[in-house]
N, C-alpha and C positions, 0 to 999 in steps of 0.2 A: 428429425429435428430440423426446424426451419431456419433459414438464414436470419430472419428477423429475431428469433429467440436467442440465437447464438450471439448476435450483435448486442441485444439487450443485456445479456449476461456479461459480456465484455465491458460494456459501458458502465454497468453497475459496479463492477469490482475495480475499475480503473480509477486511480486518484488524479488522473490528468486527461486532457482531451486526447482523442485518438483520430488519426487521419483516416480517410477512406482507404488509402493504400495499405496502411497498417491493418485495418480491419479485414481487408481483402487477403493480405498475406496470412493472417492468423486463421481465418475461417476457411481459406482455400477456395473462396468464391470470387468471381470476377468483380471488378470495380462497379460495373453496371448493376450487377445483382446486389451488391452492398448498398449502392445508392437507392435502388428501388426498395430494399428492405428498410433503410433508414426513413424513407418517405412514408412507408407503411407504419413503422413504429411511431413516427411523429404524429401521423394522422390518428392512430389508435389512442395515443395518450391525450391528444387534443380533444378527441371525441368523448372520452370519459369525463363526465360532468365534474367529478371531484377527484381527478387524478392528482397524486402527490408528486408526480414527476413530469418534467418536460425534457425535450431534446434541444440542447443549445448548439448553435452552429457559428463558427467563425472561420470563414474561408473554406478550406477543405477539411477542417477538424470539427469533430462533434464531441459532445459530452452530455451525459445524463445528469440532470440537476433537479433540485427540489422546486416545486411550484412556487412562484412569487407570492401566491396567496398565503403561503405558510411561512413567509420570510421572518416575521417577528417571532413566531414560536420556535423556529429552527435556530434563529440567532440566540435566543435565550437558552435553548438547550445546549448549543455549542459553547456558549459562554460558561455554563455550568461544567460541561465536559472539559473545557480548556483549563479551568482553574481547580478542578477537583483533583483528588489524589490519583496517581497512576495505578492501574491494576498490576498484578504480578506479571501477567503475560506482556503488558506494555513495558514494564521495567526490564524484563528479560530481553525483549526485542531491542530496546534502547541500549542496553549493555552490550549486546552483540554488535550493534552498529557502531557504538563508541569504540570498542576494541578492535573490530575487524573491518570497519568501513574504510573506504566506500565499497559496498558490495551490492550485488543484484538481489532482487526479490527472491529469485529462485535459490540463490546461495543461502539467504537468510532462512527461507523455509526449509531448506535441507538441514540446516543446523538445528532449527527449532522443531522440525518434524510436523508442523501444522501450517495452514494457510495464514498469512500475516497481512492480508489486504486491509482489513478494517483497522487493525492496530497501526499499521503504517499511516493510514489516512488520519487517524486520531493524533498520532505523533506529529504529523505534518501540520495539522490544524493548530496544534499547540506551539508550533514553531521550533520543535526540538530536532526534527529530521527534515532534510531536503533532498532533492534529487539533482544529480548531474546528468545531463543528456548523454546520449551515445557519442561515440567518436565522430568527429567531423567527416572522416572518410567512410564511415559506415553508419548512416542514419537509422539503420534497423537494429543497431546494438541496443540492448536493454538499458534502461536507466539504472544508475547507481545511487544507492541511498547512503547518506553520510550525516553525521551529527552537525548541527548548526552552531553559529556563534552564540546564539541564545542558550544552547545546551552548555557550551563552555562557560559562558558568563554565569549561568545559574550555579554551576559547580565551583566557580571561582578559579578556573584554570585557564591557561593561555592556549593550550593545544591538547589533543587527546593523549599524546605521549605522557602527559602528566597524571593520567589516571593511575590509581594504585595498581602495582604489579603489571604495568602495561606490557612490557616486553615479554614477561613470563606468560601472561594470559593470552597474548596475541597469537601465539603459535597454535597450530592446528591440534597437536596432540594434547597440550595442556587445556585448551578450551574444551575439547571433547571430554576429557576427564572431569572437568568442572561441571559440565552439563549433565553428565551421567551421575555425578555425585548429588545433584539437585533433584534428580528424578525420584519419585516415591518408590520405595523398595517394596517389592511384593513379598509377603511373608512366606516362608517355606511351609510346605504342607505338614500338618501335624502327623507324627508317627502314630501308628495304630497298634 
């Protein structure tokens, strides 16, 4: 696997810009290798006549973004996505963040058992979820996801503690029981 493809994958799933240092730490490659791979990825995307993506740079941070040529279409699509109904996985994710937040993406994925990158991105676009940066003394700490004021405003509550059965459902044991009860039950094999 090439450094360039590793970086492309990380930029694709990240909902926020990543620094060269962070990319270096995650991939295990030197900063120089990461910079060269970023240059190659940028050149490759720029060379494709109709690429849907570009690499954006701001200082030492980079982010994969949609091509400005598609801005109107993407804006219309996101508007529809932002105001349409939430899917069941998005509602599950939002519920977990509301009751357990702030929590890391890894913690959220451990609870749900699936990758939540796209769902988190969608919830952030809708303004229902936001990130808190890592601790000031540890810039490598993962971002924490929490419910926004828009989420609270939409539900007509002042704080997440006002969610129904908040204290009861916030505990690990009760949340796990609730998640397990929502999973589709596999029918027992028929007796022969």
